[in-house]
C-alpha positions in Angstrom: 62.8 8.3 -56.4 62.7 12.1 -56.6 58.9 12.0 -56.6 58.9 9.9 -53.4 61.2 12.4 -51.7 59.0 15.3 -52.8 55.9 13.6 -51.5 57.6 12.9 -48.1 58.8 16.5 -47.8 55.3 17.8 -48.7 53.7 15.6 -46.0 56.2 16.8 -43.4 55.5 20.4 -44.2 51.7 19.8 -44.0 52.0 18.2 -40.6 54.3 21.1 -39.4 51.8 23.6 -40.7 48.9 21.9 -39.0 50.8 21.8 -35.7 51.7 25.5 -36.1 48.0 26.6 -36.4 46.7 24.4 -33.7 44.7 26.3 -31.1 46.4 27.0 -27.8 45.1 25.0 -24.8 42.1 26.5 -22.9 42.8 28.6 -19.9 42.2 26.9 -16.5 38.8 27.2 -15.0 38.8 29.9 -12.4 36.0 31.6 -10.4 36.2 34.2 -7.7 34.2 33.8 -4.5 34.2 32.3 -1.0 35.9 28.9 -0.9 35.0 26.1 1.6 36.9 22.9 2.3 35.3 19.6 3.5 35.6 17.4 6.5 34.8 13.6 6.4 31.7 12.2 8.1 32.9 8.6 7.5 36.1 6.7 8.0 35.9 3.7 5.7 39.6 4.0 5.1 42.5 5.3 7.3 43.8 7.6 4.6 40.9 8.6 2.3 39.3 11.2 4.7 42.6 13.1 4.7 42.9 12.9 0.9 39.3 14.2 0.5 39.9 17.1 3.0 43.0 18.1 1.2 41.8 17.9 -2.4 38.1 18.8 -2.4 36.6 22.3 -2.1 33.7 24.4 -3.3 33.7 28.1 -4.3 30.5 30.0 -3.9 30.1 32.9 -6.2 27.5 35.4 -7.7 26.1 33.9 -10.9 24.0 37.0 -11.7 20.2 37.2 -12.2 19.3 36.3 -8.6 21.4 33.1 -8.8 24.4 31.8 -6.9 26.9 29.2 -8.2 28.7 26.4 -6.4 31.9 25.4 -8.1 33.1 22.0 -6.9 36.7 21.2 -7.8 39.3 18.5 -7.0 42.8 20.0 -6.8 45.2 17.2 -6.1 47.1 14.2 -7.4 45.6 11.3 -5.5 42.9 9.2 -7.2 39.5 10.4 -6.2 36.2 11.5 -7.8 33.3 13.6 -6.5 30.3 11.6 -7.7 27.4 13.1 -5.7 26.6 16.5 -4.2 23.9 17.4 -1.8 22.5 20.6 -0.1 20.9 20.8 3.4 18.5 23.7 4.3 19.2 27.4 3.7 17.4 29.9 1.4 18.1 28.0 -1.9 15.0 27.9 -4.1 16.0 25.3 -6.7 18.7 24.2 -9.1 18.8 26.5 -12.1 21.6 24.8 -14.2 24.5 22.4 -14.1 27.7 23.3 -16.0 30.0 20.3 -16.6 33.7 20.4 -17.2 33.6 20.0 -21.1 34.2 16.4 -22.0 35.2 15.4 -18.5 32.3 15.6 -16.0 28.7 14.7 -16.6 26.2 15.6 -13.8 22.4 15.6 -13.7 19.7 16.4 -11.1 18.8 14.7 -8.8 21.3 12.4 -7.2 21.0 8.6 -6.5 20.9 7.8 -3.7 18.6 10.6 -2.7 20.5 11.4 0.6 24.1 11.7 1.4 25.4 8.1 2.1 25.9 7.7 5.9 24.8 11.3 6.4 23.4 10.4 9.7 26.9 10.0 11.0 27.7 13.7 10.4 27.5 16.1 13.3 24.8 17.3 13.2 23.1 14.6 10.9 22.9 15.7 7.3 19.6 15.4 5.4 19.0 16.7 1.8 16.4 19.5 1.4 13.8 19.3 -1.4 15.9 17.0 -3.6 18.6 19.6 -3.9 21.2 17.2 -5.3 23.0 16.1 -8.4 25.3 13.2 -9.3 27.5 12.0 -12.1 26.1 9.8 -14.8 27.2 6.1 -15.1 29.9 5.2 -15.1 30.0 7.5 -12.1 33.7 7.7 -11.4 35.0 8.6 -14.9 32.2 11.2 -15.1 32.7 12.6 -11.6 35.0 15.4 -10.6 38.4 13.8 -10.8 41.7 15.6 -10.0 42.0 18.8 -12.1 38.2 18.8 -13.0 35.1 20.8 -11.8 31.4 21.0 -12.0 29.2 24.1 -11.3 25.7 23.8 -9.9 23.7 27.1 -10.0 20.8 27.8 -7.7 18.0 30.3 -7.8 18.0 32.1 -4.4 15.5 34.3 -2.5 18.2 36.7 -1.1 21.7 37.6 -2.1 25.1 35.9 -2.3 25.9 37.5 1.1 22.9 35.8 2.6 24.1 32.4 1.3 27.6 32.9 2.6 26.2 33.9 6.0 24.1 30.7 6.1 27.2 28.6 5.2 29.2 30.4 7.9 26.6 29.8 10.5 25.8 26.2 9.5 22.2 26.9 8.5 23.2 25.8 5.0 25.4 22.8 4.5 26.9 21.1 1.5 27.6 17.3 1.4 29.7 15.4 -1.2 30.2 11.7 -1.8 33.6 10.8 -3.1 34.5 7.5 -4.8 37.4 6.3 -6.9 40.0 6.4 -4.1 43.1 4.3 -4.9 42.2 1.7 -2.2 38.7 1.3 -3.6 36.8 2.8 -0.7 34.4 5.8 -0.7 33.7 8.5 1.9 31.1 11.2 2.6 32.1 14.8 3.5 30.4 18.0 4.7 31.7 21.5 4.2 33.6 23.1 7.0 32.8 26.6 8.3 35.6 29.2 7.9 37.6 30.0 11.0 40.1 32.6 12.2 42.9 30.3 11.1 43.9 29.7 7.5 45.5 26.2 7.8 48.2 25.7 5.2 49.3 22.2 6.2 48.8 19.5 8.8 50.7 16.2 9.1 52.0 13.6 11.6 55.1 11.4 11.6 56.0 8.5 13.8 59.6 7.6 14.9 61.2 5.9 17.9 57.9 5.2 19.6 56.6 8.8 19.4 54.4 10.9 17.2 55.2 14.5 16.0 52.2 16.4 14.9 53.2 19.5 12.8 51.1 22.2 11.2 51.5 25.5 9.5 49.1 28.4 9.2 48.9 30.9 6.3 47.3 33.6 8.4 45.6 34.0 11.8 43.0 36.5 12.9 41.8 36.7 16.5 43.3 33.2 17.1 43.9 32.3 20.7 45.6 29.0 20.1 45.3 25.3 19.5 44.5 21.9 21.1 45.5 18.5 19.8 43.3 15.4 20.3 44.1 11.7 19.9 41.9 8.6 19.5 42.4 5.0 18.6 39.7 5.1 15.9 38.2 7.9 13.7 35.0 7.6 15.7 36.5 6.8 19.1 36.7 8.8 22.3 39.2 11.7 21.9 41.8 12.5 24.5 43.5 15.9 24.6 47.2 15.6 24.2 48.3 19.1 25.4 47.8 20.2 29.0 47.6 23.9 28.2 46.4 25.7 25.1 49.2 26.0 22.5 49.5 29.8 22.2 49.0 31.4 18.8 52.1 32.8 17.1 50.8 34.0 13.8 49.0 37.2 12.6 46.7 38.4 9.8 49.8 39.2 7.7 51.5 35.9 8.1 51.0 32.6 9.8 53.4 30.4 11.8 54.6 26.9 12.2 53.8 24.6 15.2 54.6 21.1 16.4 53.9 18.9 19.4 55.3 15.5 20.4 53.1 12.8 21.8 54.0 9.3 23.2 50.8 7.3 22.8 52.4 3.8 22.9 52.3 1.5 19.9 49.5 1.0 17.4 47.3 3.0 15.1 46.1 6.5 16.2 44.0 9.4 14.9 44.8 13.0 15.6 42.7 16.2 15.3 43.8 19.8 15.5 41.4 22.3 17.2 41.7 26.0 16.6 40.2 28.3 19.3 39.5 32.0 18.8 39.2 34.7 21.5 35.4 34.4 21.5 35.5 30.7 22.4 34.5 29.5 19.0 36.5 26.5 17.7 37.1 24.5 14.6 38.3 20.9 14.2 40.7 19.8 11.5 41.6 16.2 10.7 41.8 13.4 11.4 45.4 12.5 10.6 46.2 8.8 10.8 49.5 7.5 11.9 50.9 4.0 12.8 53.4 3.8 15.6 55.5 0.6 15.4 57.8 -0.9 18.0 61.5 -0.6 17.2 63.2 -3.9 16.3 65.7 -4.9 18.9 68.8 -6.7 17.7 70.3 -9.3 20.1 73.7 -8.3 21.5 74.9 -11.9 21.1 74.0 -14.4 18.4 74.9 -18.0 19.3 76.6 -20.0 16.6 74.9 -23.0 15.2 76.7 -26.4 15.5 79.2 -26.9 12.7 79.3 -23.2 11.7 82.1 -20.8 12.4 81.4 -17.3 13.7 
C-alpha cells in the first residue's frame, strides 16, 4: 500500500514540475505601420458586410531590403475567415514571401480564383494585377485568417514604403479580400478603404417605435466639416439623403465626439451609410448598416367573450 502511495505522490510531483517549467505563451503578433480597414463590394448577407468591415484590416509596414509587408488580421469574435487576398495596380514588383500564423494559417501564391470574386461590382471595378494574389490551402476556411489570426504577404517594390502608402491613399493601389466562413454560411468580397480626416470608432443603428436611430462616435477628427447620412432599401439600391443640412463636426484632432440622427423611413428593411466630408470637399463612405423596422403590435381595447366562457 505504501509503495502505491509513494508512486502516486511521485507522479503528482512530476506533473507539477512539468507544468512549472512549461514555456510561457507567445506574445501577440504586432507590427507597426499604416493600417487600412475594408468596405464590402458585395451584399450576399444583410449582416456579413458589417462584420467584415469591423473585423478585417491590413497593416502596411517596412519589411526592409526594398520590401514592404502587408499584415492581414482578423480582430473580432464573429465567425469569419479571410481566404483570398488580391492586389490591384501600384508599384509592386512581385511577392517575395508569405508568413503564415504558425499552425493556424496556410497561404500560398497565387489565389484561386485568379480574380476577386464579384470584383466587377466594386467601385471602381477591381482587377488583379500580374497574378499578385494568394489564398489559403484547402480546407480554405480552417487555414484562412480566422478571428485572432494573421498572415503577412511581403512584396518587392520599386520605391519606398512612403510611395506604397501614397498609392493606397490615392486609390492607385488597392487591396481586395474574399471572406468566407461567416456564421450564416455566406461569403463577401471587400476592398480597402482610403484613410479620411475622421477616425470612426463606432457606427450602429437601432429601430424602435417605427423609427431608426443612427449613432456614431469618432476617435479623432482633423479638417472634418461634417457628416451626411444616406438610406436605401437594399445594399445596391438608390440612396436617399436623410439629413437636410450637413451635420456639423464637433470633434477635434485631440478627441472625437458622439453623434446621432433619427429617421422615420416607414416599415421594412433598410440600409444606412455615413458619409464624412472634409473642408476640401473630399468624402468617405462608411457602412452599410442594416436595420429592420417592424410595425408595433396593437392590442385590441376590447376582447369579446366566446360563448360559454366567463370574462
